[in-house]
C-alpha positions in Angstrom: 0.1 -0.1 -0.1 1.3 3.4 -1.1 0.3 6.5 1.1 0.8 10.1 -0.2 0.4 12.9 2.5 -0.8 16.3 1.5 1.4 19.3 3.1 -1.5 20.4 5.3 -1.3 16.7 6.7 2.2 16.6 7.6 1.8 20.3 9.1 -0.9 19.0 11.3 0.9 16.1 12.1 4.1 17.6 13.6 1.5 19.5 16.1 0.5 16.1 17.8 1.7 15.0 21.0 4.4 12.4 20.9 1.8 9.8 22.3 -0.7 10.5 19.6 2.1 10.2 16.7 3.1 7.0 18.2 -0.4 5.6 18.0 -0.9 6.8 14.6 2.4 5.4 13.2 1.5 1.8 14.8 -1.9 2.3 13.1 -0.5 3.1 9.9 1.8 0.2 9.7 -1.4 -1.9 10.3 -3.1 0.2 7.6 -0.6 -0.7 4.9 -1.1 -4.4 5.4 -4.6 -4.3 5.7 -6.8 -1.0 5.4 -9.9 -2.8 6.7 -8.4 -4.7 9.7 -11.0 -4.6 12.4 -8.9 -2.6 15.0 -8.4 0.3 12.7 -12.4 0.8 12.7 -11.9 1.8 9.0 -15.4 3.3 7.8 -17.0 5.3 4.9 -17.8 9.1 5.6 -21.0 10.6 5.1 -22.1 13.9 4.1 -19.8 16.5 3.0 -16.9 14.2 3.4 -18.8 11.2 1.6 -16.1 10.5 -1.0 -13.5 9.7 1.9 -12.7 7.1 4.5 -11.2 7.1 8.1 -9.6 4.8 10.5 -9.1 5.5 14.1 -5.9 6.3 15.9 -7.7 6.2 19.3 -10.9 7.4 20.7 -10.0 10.9 20.1 -8.4 11.0 16.7 -8.8 9.5 13.2 -7.1 9.9 10.1 -9.2 10.7 7.1 -8.1 9.5 3.6 -9.1 8.7 0.0 -8.4 5.2 -2.1 -6.7 6.7 -5.2 -6.3 3.2 -6.8 -7.0 -0.2 -4.8 -3.4 0.0 -3.5 -2.9 3.8 -3.4 -4.3 6.1 -0.7 -4.3 9.9 -0.1 -3.9 11.5 3.3 -5.4 14.9 2.2 -6.5 16.2 5.5 -5.2 16.4 9.0 -5.9 14.0 11.6 -9.4 14.7 12.7 -10.7 15.0 16.3 -14.0 12.6 16.4 -15.9 15.2 18.3 -15.1 18.0 15.6 -15.9 16.2 12.5 
């Protein structure tokens, strides 16, 4: 699985706490092997974000992504707090 990161995503990622970054990196490794592994809680988004998917980092944060091809994804957005998205 290839992952491409937008500059906005990278900028927001740098602002996260070390604990959240470590959890995100662990989940990204799982995601690269199987994006639908149950521990990721991968789900299709609705409404204005209906073209995107998301997987959970922890109870508060998730990563929003888009499938470009079956084996290529784009992380266009920052990691979102579930409470604000």
